[in-house]
C-alpha positions as CSV (number, residue, x, y, z in Angstrom):
1,M,0.0,0.0,0.0
2,H,1.2,3.5,-0.9
3,S,2.9,5.1,2.1
4,I,0.6,8.1,1.9
5,L,-2.3,5.9,2.9
6,L,-0.5,4.3,5.8
7,P,-1.8,6.9,8.3
8,Q,-5.4,6.1,7.3
9,L,-4.8,2.4,7.7
10,I,-3.3,2.9,11.2
11,Q,-6.2,5.2,12.1
12,G,-8.7,2.6,11.0
13,F,-6.9,-0.1,13.0
14,M,-6.8,2.0,16.1
15,V,-10.4,3.4,16.0
16,S,-11.8,-0.1,15.3
17,G,-9.7,-1.7,18.0
18,G,-10.6,0.9,20.6
19,L,-14.3,0.2,20.1
20,I,-14.3,-3.6,20.0
21,I,-11.7,-4.3,22.8
22,A,-14.1,-3.9,25.7
23,I,-15.9,-6.2,28.0
24,G,-19.3,-6.8,26.4
25,A,-21.8,-9.6,25.7
26,Q,-20.1,-10.6,22.4
27,N,-16.6,-10.7,23.8
28,A,-17.6,-12.5,26.9
29,Y,-19.3,-15.2,24.8
30,V,-16.2,-15.5,22.5
31,L,-14.0,-15.9,25.5
32,K,-16.1,-18.6,27.1
33,Q,-16.4,-20.6,23.8
34,G,-12.6,-20.3,23.4
35,L,-12.2,-21.8,26.9
36,L,-14.6,-24.6,26.1
37,K,-13.0,-25.2,22.6
38,N,-16.5,-25.1,21.3
39,H,-16.5,-24.3,17.6
40,I,-14.3,-21.4,18.3
41,F,-13.1,-20.9,14.7
42,W,-16.7,-20.5,13.6
43,V,-17.5,-18.3,16.5
44,S,-14.6,-16.0,15.8
45,L,-15.3,-16.1,12.0
46,T,-18.9,-15.2,12.5
47,C,-18.0,-12.2,14.7
48,F,-15.3,-11.1,12.2
49,V,-17.6,-11.4,9.2
50,C,-20.4,-9.4,10.9
51,D,-17.9,-6.8,12.0
52,A,-16.3,-6.5,8.5
53,L,-19.7,-6.1,6.8
54,L,-20.9,-3.5,9.2
55,L,-17.6,-1.6,9.1
56,S,-17.8,-1.7,5.3
57,L,-21.3,-0.2,5.4
58,G,-20.2,2.5,7.8
59,V,-16.9,3.5,6.1
60,L,-18.4,3.4,2.5
61,G,-21.4,5.5,3.6
62,F,-24.3,3.1,3.4
63,G,-25.1,2.9,7.1
64,S,-27.9,5.5,7.2
65,L,-30.3,2.8,5.9
66,I,-30.0,1.1,9.3
67,S,-28.9,3.8,11.7
68,Q,-31.6,6.3,10.8
69,N,-34.5,3.8,11.0
70,I,-36.1,4.3,14.4
71,I,-38.5,1.4,14.2
72,T,-35.6,-1.0,13.3
73,T,-33.5,0.4,16.1
74,L,-36.4,0.0,18.6
75,L,-37.0,-3.6,17.6
76,L,-33.3,-4.4,17.8
77,A,-33.1,-2.9,21.3
78,G,-36.1,-4.7,22.6
79,L,-35.2,-8.1,21.2
80,G,-31.6,-7.7,22.2
81,G,-32.6,-6.7,25.7
82,L,-34.9,-9.7,26.1
83,F,-32.3,-12.1,24.7
84,L,-29.6,-10.8,27.1
85,L,-31.9,-11.1,30.1
86,V,-32.5,-14.8,29.3
87,Y,-28.8,-15.4,28.5
88,G,-27.8,-13.6,31.7
89,Y,-30.3,-15.7,33.7
90,R,-28.8,-18.9,32.3
91,A,-25.3,-17.8,33.1
92,M,-26.3,-16.8,36.7
93,R,-28.1,-20.1,37.2
94,A,-24.9,-21.9,36.1
95,A,-22.8,-19.8,38.4
96,L,-25.0,-20.5,41.4
97,R,-25.4,-24.2,40.6
98,G,-21.8,-25.0,39.7
99,G,-21.0,-28.7,39.2
100,E,-20.6,-30.6,35.9
101,S,-22.0,-27.9,33.6
102,L,-18.8,-26.0,34.3
103,S,-16.4,-28.9,33.8
104,L,-13.9,-29.1,30.9
105,D,-14.4,-32.7,30.1
106,E,-15.2,-33.6,26.5
107,R,-18.9,-34.2,27.2
108,H,-19.5,-30.5,27.7
109,H,-17.4,-29.0,25.0
110,Q,-19.6,-29.5,21.9
111,Q,-22.7,-27.4,21.8
112,G,-24.3,-27.8,18.4
113,L,-22.6,-25.8,15.7
114,L,-25.8,-24.2,14.5
115,A,-26.9,-23.3,18.0
116,T,-23.5,-21.8,18.7
117,I,-23.5,-19.7,15.5
118,G,-27.1,-18.6,16.2
119,T,-26.2,-17.4,19.7
120,T,-23.1,-15.6,18.3
121,L,-25.3,-13.9,15.6
122,A,-27.9,-12.9,18.2
123,L,-25.3,-11.4,20.6
124,T,-23.7,-9.5,17.7
125,L,-26.7,-8.3,15.7
126,L,-29.4,-7.8,18.3
127,N,-27.5,-4.9,19.9
128,P,-28.1,-1.5,18.4
129,H,-24.8,-0.3,19.9
130,V,-22.9,-2.4,17.4
131,Y,-24.4,-0.3,14.6
132,I,-23.6,2.9,16.5
133,D,-20.0,1.8,16.9
134,T,-19.4,0.3,13.4
135,I,-21.6,2.4,11.2
136,M,-22.1,5.8,13.0
137,I,-18.8,6.3,14.9
138,V,-16.4,4.5,12.5
139,G,-18.4,5.7,9.5
140,G,-18.3,9.3,10.9
141,V,-14.6,9.2,11.4
142,A,-14.1,8.0,7.9
143,G,-16.6,10.4,6.4
144,T,-14.1,13.2,5.6
145,L,-11.7,10.9,3.7
146,N,-11.5,10.4,0.0
147,I,-12.3,7.0,-1.5
148,E,-8.7,5.7,-1.5
149,Q,-8.2,6.8,2.1
150,K,-11.5,5.2,3.1
151,I,-10.4,1.9,1.6
152,A,-7.1,2.1,3.5
153,F,-9.1,3.0,6.7
154,L,-11.4,0.1,6.2
155,I,-8.6,-2.4,5.7
156,G,-7.0,-1.2,9.0
157,A,-10.4,-1.5,10.8
158,V,-11.1,-5.0,9.4
159,M,-7.5,-6.1,10.3
160,S,-8.0,-5.0,13.9
161,S,-11.3,-6.8,14.1
162,G,-9.9,-10.1,12.8
163,L,-6.9,-10.0,15.1
164,W,-9.0,-9.3,18.1
165,F,-11.7,-12.0,17.6
166,F,-9.4,-14.8,16.5
167,G,-6.8,-13.7,19.1
168,L,-9.4,-13.7,21.9
169,G,-11.0,-17.0,20.8
170,F,-7.9,-19.0,20.4
171,G,-5.8,-17.2,23.0
172,A,-8.4,-18.1,25.7
173,R,-7.0,-21.6,25.6
174,L,-3.9,-20.3,27.5
175,L,-6.3,-19.8,30.5
176,I,-7.6,-23.3,30.5
177,P,-5.4,-24.5,33.5
178,L,-7.0,-21.7,35.6
179,F,-10.5,-22.6,34.5
180,K,-10.1,-26.2,35.4
181,K,-11.1,-25.0,38.9
182,P,-14.9,-25.0,39.3
183,I,-14.8,-21.7,41.3
184,T,-13.2,-19.9,38.4
185,W,-15.9,-21.0,36.0
186,R,-18.6,-19.9,38.5
187,L,-17.0,-16.5,38.8
188,L,-16.8,-16.1,35.0
189,D,-20.5,-17.1,34.7
190,G,-21.4,-14.7,37.4
191,I,-19.5,-11.9,35.7
192,I,-21.0,-12.7,32.3
193,A,-24.5,-12.7,33.8
194,I,-24.0,-9.2,35.3
195,I,-22.6,-7.9,32.1
196,M,-25.6,-9.3,30.1
197,W,-28.1,-7.8,32.5
198,L,-26.3,-4.4,32.5
199,I,-26.3,-4.3,28.7
200,A,-29.9,-5.4,28.6
201,G,-30.8,-2.6,31.0
202,S,-28.9,-0.1,28.8
203,L,-30.7,-1.3,25.7
204,F,-34.2,-1.0,27.3
205,L,-33.3,2.5,28.5
206,Y,-31.9,3.4,25.1
207,A,-35.2,2.2,23.5
208,Y,-37.3,4.1,26.0
209,R,-35.4,7.3,25.5
210,L,-35.6,6.9,21.7
211,Y,-39.3,6.1,21.8
212,T,-40.1,9.1,24.0
213,G,-37.9,11.4,22.0
214,T,-35.4,12.2,24.8
215,I,-32.5,10.9,22.7
216,A,-31.4,12.1,19.2
């Protein structure tokens, strides 16, 4: 790539990385599936492909079709909040119960591939904030660039996403010795449950404020 476009590539890499490297529902799920060695390649790939498509929409200027549709945003917020409430309940139940559901033996590694991908898609796409991050914020940052600079920016953003999701998924295996202890699993499930419920609450509040016109 021409050296004049390198700053835009680095900028895209840093902006995207700063938005996705945070403790959230999606990252918590990727981490847990990595620890369980449960279809982690497909989980990471699903997250990456969704991110790459949304980043492309944002950087190339097509994001307004989603981000400016209030009804779509309300539906996403409501469905996403309900989904996270249920997922958080299941995680908290596992944390309180403990036992074999948290073990690392082979009987508990393999949730069905379709179910795993479905959960990954739900955690990724039923969250309006993913559209705010990838389409509105990243797209807004790239909005002042010319087309060549936008492509360089997008390449950097997509590279950051790929490194993060595959690194998180496969790097989680380094923590397996720690997670052989049931108490560690219970703590992780408890933390995941709290994260899910907090995000669900923020989604319901976001939807309420959007519906009542108290948010732009």
